[in-house]
C-alpha positions as CSV (number, residue, x, y, z in Angstrom):
1,X,-17.2,-18.5,-17.8
2,X,-18.7,-21.2,-20.3
3,X,-21.2,-23.7,-18.7
4,X,-18.9,-26.8,-19.3
5,X,-20.1,-30.2,-18.2
6,X,-17.6,-32.1,-16.2
7,X,-17.0,-35.8,-15.5
8,X,-18.8,-36.5,-12.4
9,X,-18.0,-39.2,-9.8
10,X,-20.1,-42.3,-9.9
11,X,-23.7,-41.9,-8.8
12,X,-23.5,-38.1,-9.2
13,X,-25.7,-36.1,-11.5
14,X,-26.2,-32.5,-12.9
15,X,-29.5,-30.8,-12.1
16,X,-30.9,-27.3,-12.5
17,X,-30.5,-25.3,-9.3
18,X,-34.0,-23.7,-9.9
19,X,-35.5,-27.2,-9.3
20,X,-34.5,-27.2,-5.7
21,X,-35.2,-23.7,-4.8
22,X,-38.2,-22.9,-2.6
23,X,-38.0,-19.1,-2.6
24,X,-35.9,-16.0,-3.8
25,X,-36.8,-12.8,-2.3
26,X,-35.1,-9.5,-2.7
27,X,-34.6,-7.4,0.5
28,X,-35.8,-4.3,2.2
29,X,-34.3,-0.7,1.1
30,X,-33.1,1.3,4.0
31,X,-34.2,4.6,2.4
32,X,-34.3,7.4,4.9
33,X,-34.9,5.2,7.9
34,X,-32.8,5.5,11.1
35,X,-29.7,3.3,10.9
36,X,-29.2,3.3,14.7
37,X,-32.5,1.8,16.1
38,X,-34.7,-1.0,15.3
39,X,-33.8,-4.4,13.9
40,X,-30.5,-5.6,12.5
41,X,-30.3,-4.9,8.8
42,X,-27.7,-7.1,6.7
43,X,-26.1,-5.5,3.9
44,X,-23.5,-6.7,1.3
45,X,-20.7,-5.4,3.7
46,X,-21.7,-8.0,6.0
47,X,-20.6,-10.7,3.7
48,X,-16.9,-11.8,3.8
49,X,-15.1,-12.9,0.9
50,X,-14.7,-16.4,2.2
51,X,-18.5,-17.0,2.4
52,X,-18.8,-16.0,6.1
53,X,-21.4,-13.6,7.8
54,X,-19.7,-10.7,9.2
55,X,-21.5,-9.0,12.0
56,X,-18.8,-6.5,12.9
57,X,-20.8,-3.4,11.6
58,X,-24.5,-3.8,11.4
59,X,-27.0,-1.0,10.7
60,X,-30.4,-1.2,12.7
61,X,-33.7,0.1,11.0
62,X,-37.3,0.3,12.1
63,X,-39.8,-2.1,10.3
64,X,-43.5,-2.8,10.4
65,X,-44.9,-6.2,11.2
66,X,-45.5,-6.7,7.4
67,X,-41.9,-5.9,6.5
68,X,-40.8,-8.2,9.1
69,X,-42.8,-11.1,7.8
70,X,-41.4,-10.5,4.3
71,X,-37.8,-9.5,4.9
72,X,-36.7,-11.4,7.8
73,X,-34.1,-14.1,7.6
74,X,-34.0,-17.6,9.3
75,X,-31.3,-20.0,9.8
76,X,-30.5,-21.9,6.7
77,X,-31.1,-18.9,4.4
78,X,-28.6,-18.0,1.7
79,X,-27.8,-14.2,1.3
80,X,-26.8,-13.4,-2.3
81,X,-25.4,-10.0,-3.3
82,X,-27.4,-9.0,-6.4
83,X,-26.0,-5.6,-7.1
84,X,-23.1,-3.1,-6.8
85,X,-19.9,-3.7,-9.0
86,X,-19.8,-6.8,-11.2
87,X,-16.8,-8.2,-9.3
88,X,-19.1,-8.2,-6.0
89,X,-22.2,-9.8,-7.7
90,X,-22.7,-13.3,-6.5
91,X,-20.8,-12.8,-3.1
92,X,-22.9,-14.9,-0.7
93,X,-23.0,-16.2,2.8
94,X,-25.2,-18.4,5.0
95,X,-27.4,-17.1,7.8
96,X,-26.6,-19.8,10.3
97,X,-27.3,-17.9,13.5
98,X,-29.5,-19.3,16.4
99,X,-30.9,-16.2,18.2
100,X,-34.1,-14.6,19.3
101,X,-33.5,-11.3,17.6
102,X,-34.9,-10.7,14.2
103,X,-32.5,-9.9,11.4
104,X,-33.7,-8.2,8.1
105,X,-31.7,-8.0,4.8
106,X,-31.1,-5.3,2.3
107,X,-32.6,-4.8,-1.1
108,X,-29.0,-5.3,-2.4
109,X,-29.2,-8.9,-1.3
110,X,-31.5,-11.8,-2.4
111,X,-32.6,-14.3,0.2
112,X,-32.5,-18.0,-1.3
113,X,-34.3,-20.7,0.6
114,X,-33.9,-24.3,-0.6
115,X,-36.2,-27.3,-0.8
116,X,-35.5,-30.3,1.4
117,X,-33.7,-31.9,-1.7
118,X,-30.8,-29.4,-1.6
119,X,-28.7,-28.5,1.4
120,X,-28.3,-24.9,1.7
121,X,-24.7,-25.1,2.9
122,X,-23.9,-27.2,-0.1
123,X,-25.4,-24.8,-2.5
124,X,-23.7,-22.0,-0.8
125,X,-20.2,-23.6,-1.6
126,X,-21.3,-24.3,-5.3
127,X,-22.2,-20.6,-5.5
128,X,-18.8,-19.8,-3.9
129,X,-16.9,-21.7,-6.6
130,X,-18.9,-19.8,-9.3
131,X,-17.9,-16.6,-7.7
132,X,-14.3,-17.6,-7.5
133,X,-14.3,-18.3,-11.1
134,X,-15.9,-14.9,-11.9
135,X,-18.8,-16.5,-13.6
136,X,-21.3,-13.9,-12.3
137,X,-18.8,-11.0,-13.1
138,X,-18.3,-12.4,-16.6
139,X,-22.1,-12.8,-17.4
140,X,-23.4,-9.8,-15.4
141,X,-24.1,-7.6,-18.6
142,X,-26.8,-9.9,-19.7
143,X,-28.8,-10.1,-16.5
144,X,-28.4,-6.6,-15.1
145,X,-31.3,-4.1,-15.0
146,X,-31.4,-0.6,-13.4
147,X,-31.5,-2.0,-9.8
148,X,-30.1,-5.4,-9.6
149,X,-29.6,-8.8,-11.3
150,X,-32.3,-11.4,-10.7
151,X,-31.3,-14.7,-9.1
152,X,-33.9,-16.4,-11.1
153,X,-31.9,-15.3,-14.3
154,X,-28.3,-15.8,-13.0
155,X,-28.5,-18.7,-10.5
156,X,-31.6,-20.8,-11.2
157,X,-30.6,-21.9,-14.8
158,X,-27.3,-23.2,-13.9
159,X,-26.5,-26.8,-13.3
160,X,-25.3,-28.0,-9.9
161,X,-23.4,-31.5,-9.4
162,X,-25.3,-33.3,-6.9
163,X,-24.1,-36.4,-4.9
164,X,-26.5,-39.4,-4.7
165,X,-28.1,-38.5,-1.5
166,X,-28.8,-35.5,0.6
167,X,-26.8,-37.1,3.3
168,X,-23.8,-37.0,1.0
169,X,-24.5,-33.3,0.5
170,X,-24.4,-32.7,4.1
171,X,-21.3,-34.7,4.7
172,X,-19.5,-32.6,1.8
173,X,-20.8,-29.4,3.3
174,X,-19.7,-30.4,6.9
175,X,-16.2,-31.3,5.5
176,X,-15.9,-28.0,3.5
177,X,-17.2,-26.1,6.8
178,X,-14.5,-27.7,8.8
179,X,-11.7,-26.8,6.4
180,X,-13.1,-23.2,6.1
181,X,-13.0,-23.0,9.9
182,X,-9.4,-24.0,9.9
183,X,-8.6,-21.3,7.2
184,X,-10.5,-18.6,9.3
185,X,-8.4,-19.8,12.3
186,X,-5.2,-19.4,10.5
187,X,-6.3,-15.9,9.2
188,X,-7.3,-14.8,12.8
189,X,-3.8,-16.0,14.0
190,X,-2.0,-14.1,11.3
191,X,-4.1,-11.1,11.9
192,X,-3.2,-11.3,15.8
193,X,0.4,-11.5,14.8
194,X,0.2,-8.5,12.6
195,X,-1.7,-6.7,15.3
196,X,1.0,-7.5,17.7
197,X,3.8,-6.3,15.5
198,X,1.9,-3.0,15.0
199,X,1.6,-2.7,18.6
200,X,5.3,-3.3,18.9
201,X,6.3,-0.6,16.4
202,X,4.0,1.8,18.2
203,X,5.6,1.0,21.5
204,X,9.1,1.4,20.1
205,X,8.2,4.8,18.4
206,X,6.6,6.0,21.7
207,X,9.8,5.4,23.4
208,X,11.5,7.9,21.1
209,X,8.5,10.4,20.9
210,X,6.7,10.1,24.4
211,X,6.0,13.8,24.1
212,X,2.8,15.8,24.0
213,X,2.3,19.3,23.0
214,X,1.6,20.4,26.7
215,X,4.7,18.6,28.1
216,X,8.2,19.7,28.7
217,X,10.9,18.2,26.6
218,X,14.4,17.0,27.6
219,X,16.9,19.5,28.3
220,X,18.2,21.2,25.2
221,X,15.3,20.1,23.2
222,X,12.4,22.5,21.8
223,X,9.0,22.5,20.1
224,X,9.1,24.0,16.6
225,X,6.4,24.6,14.0
226,X,6.9,22.5,11.0
227,X,6.7,25.6,8.7
228,X,9.7,26.9,10.3
229,X,11.6,23.8,9.6
230,X,10.5,23.5,6.1
231,X,11.4,25.3,2.8
232,X,8.2,24.3,1.0
233,X,4.7,22.9,1.9
234,X,2.6,22.5,-1.2
235,X,-0.1,20.5,-2.8
236,X,0.5,18.3,-5.9
237,X,-0.3,19.1,-9.5
238,X,-3.6,18.3,-11.0
239,X,-2.9,16.7,-14.2
240,X,-3.9,13.4,-16.1
241,X,-1.7,10.4,-16.0
242,X,-1.0,8.2,-18.9
243,X,0.7,4.7,-19.8
244,X,2.6,6.3,-22.6
245,X,6.3,6.4,-21.6
246,X,6.7,10.0,-22.3
247,X,7.4,13.2,-20.0
248,X,7.7,12.8,-16.3
249,X,6.4,10.1,-14.2
250,X,3.4,11.1,-11.8
251,X,3.3,9.7,-8.3
252,X,-0.1,9.1,-6.9
253,X,-1.6,7.8,-3.8
254,X,-2.1,4.5,-5.2
255,X,1.5,4.1,-6.1
256,X,2.5,4.2,-2.4
257,X,1.9,0.7,-1.0
258,X,3.2,-0.6,2.3
259,X,5.7,2.1,2.5
260,X,7.1,1.6,-0.8
261,X,6.9,2.7,-4.4
262,X,7.5,0.6,-7.4
263,X,8.6,3.3,-9.9
264,X,8.4,0.9,-12.8
265,X,4.6,0.8,-12.4
266,X,4.2,4.7,-11.8
267,X,2.3,6.2,-14.9
268,X,3.7,9.2,-16.7
269,X,2.2,12.7,-17.6
270,X,3.1,15.5,-20.0
271,X,4.4,18.5,-18.2
272,X,7.1,21.0,-19.1
273,X,8.9,24.2,-18.1
274,X,8.0,25.9,-14.9
275,X,5.3,23.6,-13.8
276,X,7.7,20.6,-14.1
277,X,10.2,22.4,-12.0
278,X,7.6,23.5,-9.5
279,X,6.3,19.8,-8.8
280,X,9.6,17.7,-9.4
281,X,10.3,15.4,-6.5
282,X,13.7,15.4,-4.9
283,X,15.7,13.2,-2.7
284,X,14.6,13.9,0.9
285,X,11.1,15.1,0.2
286,X,8.2,13.7,2.3
287,X,4.8,13.4,0.8
288,X,1.6,13.1,2.6
289,X,-1.7,11.6,1.7
290,X,-4.4,14.3,2.1
291,X,-7.6,12.3,1.5
292,X,-9.2,8.8,1.2
293,X,-8.7,5.8,3.5
294,X,-5.1,6.4,4.1
295,X,-5.1,10.2,4.9
296,X,-2.1,11.3,7.0
297,X,0.2,8.5,5.8
298,X,3.5,9.8,4.7
299,X,6.4,8.5,2.3
300,X,10.1,9.7,2.4
301,X,11.4,10.0,-1.2
302,X,14.7,8.5,-1.8
303,X,16.4,8.7,-5.1
304,X,13.4,9.1,-7.1
305,X,12.8,8.7,-10.9
306,X,12.2,12.0,-12.7
307,X,8.7,12.3,-11.4
308,X,6.1,14.8,-10.2
309,X,3.5,14.4,-7.3
310,X,-0.3,14.4,-8.0
311,X,-2.9,16.6,-6.3
312,X,-4.1,14.4,-3.5
313,X,-0.5,14.4,-1.9
314,X,1.3,17.3,-0.1
315,X,4.9,17.7,-0.2
316,X,7.1,19.0,2.6
317,X,10.8,19.9,1.8
318,X,13.0,20.1,4.7
319,X,15.4,23.0,5.7
320,X,18.6,21.0,5.6
321,X,20.5,23.3,8.3
322,X,17.5,22.7,10.7
323,X,16.2,19.2,10.4
324,X,17.2,15.8,9.1
325,X,14.5,14.3,6.8
326,X,15.0,10.8,8.3
327,X,14.3,12.1,11.7
328,X,11.2,14.0,10.6
329,X,9.8,11.0,8.8
330,X,10.4,8.8,11.7
331,X,8.3,11.2,13.8
332,X,5.6,11.0,11.4
333,X,5.2,7.3,12.0
334,X,4.8,7.8,15.8
335,X,1.6,7.7,17.9
336,X,2.3,11.3,18.9
337,X,2.0,12.4,15.2
338,X,-1.2,10.4,14.6
339,X,-2.5,11.9,17.9
340,X,-2.1,15.3,16.5
341,X,-3.7,14.2,13.1
342,X,-6.7,12.8,14.8
343,X,-7.6,16.1,16.5
344,X,-8.3,17.4,13.0
345,X,-11.0,14.6,12.4
346,X,-14.3,15.7,11.3
347,X,-17.2,13.2,11.9
348,X,-14.9,10.2,12.4
349,X,-12.9,11.0,9.3
350,X,-9.5,13.1,8.7
351,X,-11.3,15.6,6.4
352,X,-9.5,18.4,8.1
353,X,-5.9,17.2,7.2
354,X,-4.5,19.9,4.8
355,X,-1.3,21.8,4.2
356,X,-2.4,24.6,6.9
357,X,-2.9,21.9,9.5
358,X,0.6,20.2,8.6
359,X,2.3,23.6,8.6
360,X,1.1,24.2,12.3
361,X,2.4,20.9,13.7
362,X,4.7,21.2,16.5
363,X,7.7,19.0,16.2
364,X,9.9,17.8,19.2
365,X,13.5,18.9,18.1
366,X,16.7,17.6,19.4
367,X,19.6,20.0,19.9
368,X,21.6,19.1,16.9
369,X,21.2,17.7,13.4
370,X,23.6,14.9,14.4
371,X,21.4,13.8,17.4
372,X,18.4,13.9,15.2
373,X,20.2,11.5,12.6
374,X,21.3,9.3,15.5
375,X,17.7,8.8,16.7
376,X,16.4,8.2,13.2
377,X,19.0,5.5,12.7
378,X,18.5,3.7,16.1
379,X,14.7,3.9,15.7
380,X,15.1,2.3,12.1
381,X,17.2,-0.5,13.3
382,X,14.6,-1.5,15.8
383,X,11.8,-1.0,13.3
384,X,13.3,-3.1,10.7
385,X,13.2,-6.2,13.0
386,X,9.6,-5.9,13.4
387,X,9.1,-5.2,9.7
388,X,10.5,-8.5,8.8
389,X,7.8,-10.3,11.0
390,X,5.1,-8.0,9.6
391,X,6.1,-8.8,6.0
392,X,5.9,-12.5,7.0
393,X,2.4,-12.0,8.4
394,X,1.2,-10.1,5.3
395,X,2.6,-12.8,3.0
396,X,0.9,-15.3,5.1
397,X,-2.3,-13.4,4.9
398,X,-2.2,-13.3,1.1
399,X,-1.8,-16.9,1.0
400,X,-4.5,-17.7,3.3
401,X,-6.9,-15.6,1.2
402,X,-6.3,-17.9,-1.7
403,X,-7.1,-20.9,0.4
404,X,-11.1,-20.9,0.2
405,X,-11.0,-21.0,-3.5
406,X,-8.4,-23.9,-3.5
407,X,-10.6,-25.9,-1.1
408,X,-13.7,-25.4,-3.2
409,X,-11.8,-26.5,-6.4
410,X,-10.8,-29.7,-4.7
411,X,-14.4,-30.6,-4.4
412,X,-16.1,-29.2,-7.4
413,X,-13.5,-29.1,-10.2
414,X,-14.3,-32.2,-12.0
415,X,-12.4,-33.4,-15.2
416,X,-13.8,-32.0,-18.5
417,X,-15.6,-34.3,-20.9
């Protein structure tokens, strides 16, 4: 972003940020230190996208008295992310906690302390508008070294628009803080609504699938291993994707979003003959994510484009005379399914999820295909109602995410000269 001078309100002036900074200190590297005992150690993950300090997950590390004296934070300090990906450089928050506990900060952060001539909250919001405009990302190449960018290079030389007095800075910061708090309240309300819908969906699915492996099923039902209900359980193809519209499409994990696939955005791959036939997706296939943050998630293929499926997916093809694909997919959304999947977790992750594990899964089977279809239809009708509410909550969260930037632009977007 170009450093463009703007028409300031009467009495305002542009000044170098560096003229008002008392100290900029890089933080303490965690290294091989314990992450469970000692002093809270703030990292980039503790900075939210809307300039808040997030203490949900905080490491603890031991520290010497000298390290504490150098790397502790006090109320009013700004924590500025100085490394990681260019898109995250400049992500900042204010340490505004009154407590007796000593907090340290990571070497991926820079602690900024202002002089009395510059209110730290006012500076935080100005850094926030620069981050929203991707200023740090666009200029990262000229500042970066092997470890991190220097705040002295990336922030200090920049001009900040200052109102006539420090009290004016505080008043503006107070108003911005009030508006940001309103946005956060809206975000929390939307998250509660989304959580409530998710709980409702789980409750409805549990009504249809209350079973556990050790429990007896209703009369006429039976337990059956998935491998006996399927004609094929296989991993996807390892092949490079391309944007060139030639050959087959290649369905990847990232193409499955919120239970949907936008086939127009799915890339292509060049594959012919036996391989194409082996990995070609068909109507009624169910694919599973076998790695990453969404491990265990499934997707029912309906009327696909001419497409293959990538190696980080597992495909199950149902035996049509034994099980209805809609019924099986509905079961794969249920808490009973996720309880089974969690049993394969290793070290808190779902690293154990694979085709073998999937094939051994026990499925509760109604007596007939028709009854399976009936259960799937009723369940889908009930879930569709909650999905409408869920979609509304997600849409609201997306709009709320854009609000902090809009609020900052109201204050800091002055007319160009």
